[in-house]
N, C-alpha and C positions, 0 to 999 in steps of 0.2 A: 505491500499500499503507501501509495507518495503522500508527505506530510503538507500540507500548506505552510509555505514558507513564508518568512517575515522576514526584510531586511530591516536593520537598526539602522537611525538616524541619529544625526547628532543633538547633542541635547540642546534645545535654545529655550529661554522664557517663553517665546512666545509658542511656540511648538505645544510646551509642556503645561501652557497655564491653563486649559479645561484641568487638569488634572492637580497639580500641588503649583508649589514655589520650586523654581533651579536655585541653589544658596552658594553665589561665588562673590569675590570682591573683584568686581569691574568698574571699569570708572573712576570718577573722582572718589574719595571716601566722604559720608553726608556730615563729620564734624571730625576735628582732631580733639585725642584724650590723653593724657600720660603725658604731660609737658609738652605737648606736640610731637611727641613719637612716634605716636599709634594712629594711624586710621582708622577710624569705625564706619563700617557698612551697617547702618542700624537697620533693625528690624526688619528683616527680609522676609521673612515668614509669617504666615496666619495659622499660629497652634488654635486647634480646637480642641472641645474636653469639656464632653457633657457631662452631667450628674455632678453627684459629690467625688472630684476626681480632679488628679494634681497632674502637674506635668512633672515627668522622672527621667534621669538620665542613666544607660545603660550601655554596656558596653556591649558590642557581637562581633566573634570573631569566624565567620563564613569560609566556608570551602569555595575554593577557587575553580568557575566553569571556566569550561574553554568552548567558543565558538566553533563549527555550529555546534546548537545542543537544542534540545526537546523540551518544551514547556507544556507540561502536563496539569497543572493547576494553577489558579490564582486565589488572593485572597482579599479581604478588606475588613477597614475596621471601622463598624457604623457611630462608634463613641467618638473617635478622636481622631486627631493626625499623626503623622507617624515620620519625622523628617531622620534622615540618615547623612551623616557627617563621616566622611572618610579619613582617618588617623592615618594613611599614607598620601602619596599623591601619585594615586595609578586610576587609570578610568574603572570604571563599572559600569555592569550591563542592569538599566532599567525597563521593567516590563512594566503597562498600564493598557486599562479596557474603559473605553466608556462604558455607560450602565444602558442596559438594551432592557428594559422593564424590569430591573431586579436582577437580573441577570448581567455577567460579564460578557460585551459585545467582543467584536473581531479586536487582537489583542496590535498593539502600538510597540514597540523598541526602541529603545534609545540605549549611547554610549558617549558616556560623562566624559569630559575633558578632565584632565589632572588640576586638581582644586575646586573641584563643581561637587557639590553635593544637593540634596533635593529632601523635602517638605511633601507628603502625598498628605492630601486633604480628606477629613476624615468621610468613610461610605463609598472612596474611590478602589477599582477593583486594581490590581497589583499583584504583580510576580514576587518571589521570594528575593531576599538578598543575593544578591551573584556580584559578587567582584570576580575581577578577568585575569587578577594575577594575586599572589601571596605578598605576605600573610591579610587578609581579605578580614582586616579589621577597622569598626566603625563604631561611634558613637551616633545612639540612637535616643534621640528624645522621642516620646510619646505617652499616652494617659496610662497613670496608675490610675485604679480603684476599682470600686465594684462592677457586677454586669459583665455579660458576655459580649466583648470586643473584638470579635474573630469569627469571621466567616470562609468560607471556603469550598470553591469549587475545582471539582476534576472535570476536564474537557472530554466528550467525548472519541475523540480525535486529537491527539496531541497536533501544535507545531513545531515547525522547525526554525529556530531563530539563526539565521544567517551569520556568516560573519563580513560587517562592513563592506 
């Protein structure tokens, strides 16, 4: 059986806007701090947390993925956003899906540039954390609190994410 293929795109703020925020230090900083020695790119993401919850910072160590690779499932977090900030200067694969009446639509894949992170808005279907090099170490900012904040869907037929 031939898998439907997906060609990854370069990650841009415009292309990713329906799904979340691209976190990167581009252009001039919005302010200088620390005696003028540090440029601050301020308030780059919309963090969302429903209910009695708070933001938490966790460290994830994910296994390296090699392209091409199969995409078999996606997940979403209905109660809060989830930000992924790589702790290395290496690209990673980002997969998101538009919502199709409560189910994931056709996946869209992006490959980040070194230095980019992402914030996936709440209730957005997305693939699992997929670093393209070792170590796959990420700081993750997401919702900590009561309630079921994970929904997973396995595809009837996998997709093949090609090499960009």
